[in-house]
C-alpha positions in Angstrom: 100.1 101.3 64.1 103.1 103.5 64.6 101.1 106.1 66.6 100.0 103.4 69.1 103.6 102.3 69.7 104.6 105.9 70.4 101.7 106.3 72.8 102.6 103.0 74.5 106.2 104.2 74.8 105.1 107.5 76.4 102.9 105.7 78.8 105.7 103.3 79.8 108.1 106.2 80.3 105.5 108.1 82.4 105.0 104.9 84.5 108.8 104.6 85.0 109.1 108.2 86.0 106.4 107.7 88.6 108.1 104.5 89.9 111.4 106.3 90.0 109.9 109.2 92.0 108.5 106.7 94.5 111.7 104.7 94.8 113.9 107.8 95.2 111.6 109.4 97.8 111.1 106.2 99.7 114.8 105.1 99.8 116.1 108.7 100.1 118.8 107.5 97.6 119.7 109.5 94.5 121.8 106.6 93.1 121.4 106.1 89.3 122.9 102.6 89.6 120.3 101.7 92.2 117.5 103.1 90.1 118.6 101.0 87.1 118.7 97.9 89.2 115.3 98.5 90.9 113.5 99.3 87.7 115.3 96.7 85.6 116.4 99.3 83.0 119.7 100.2 81.4 122.0 102.6 83.2 121.8 105.2 80.4 118.0 105.3 80.7 118.2 105.5 84.5 120.6 108.4 84.1 118.1 110.2 81.8 115.3 109.6 84.3 117.5 111.0 87.1 118.1 114.1 85.0 114.3 114.5 84.7 114.0 114.1 88.4 116.7 116.8 88.9 114.7 119.1 86.6 111.7 118.5 88.8 113.6 119.4 91.9 113.5 115.9 93.5 117.2 115.3 93.4 120.2 117.6 93.2 122.7 117.8 90.4 125.6 115.3 90.9 128.4 116.6 93.1 132.1 116.2 92.2 131.9 112.6 93.3 128.7 112.0 91.3 126.5 111.7 94.3 123.0 113.2 94.3 121.1 114.5 97.3 117.4 113.8 97.6 115.4 116.9 98.4 113.1 116.8 101.4 109.5 117.9 101.4 106.5 117.4 99.2 107.0 117.7 95.5 104.2 118.8 93.2 106.3 119.6 90.1 105.2 117.4 87.2 106.5 117.7 83.6 
């Protein structure tokens, strides 16, 4: 059913966001490239996840070189 596949996609996306939060927090690295490699996903999807993490306050916006800073502290923001 079409609804089931959308639900599965949403669950997979939520799981990837959770894994990304863990990896970024543990490694203290805001690298989109690294995230793509670690999660085995395409760069464009990793970039989208990083933008979500930015919105949640976990990483900063990219600086002029494209580098992101990982925020310190405990994060409770969930979207």
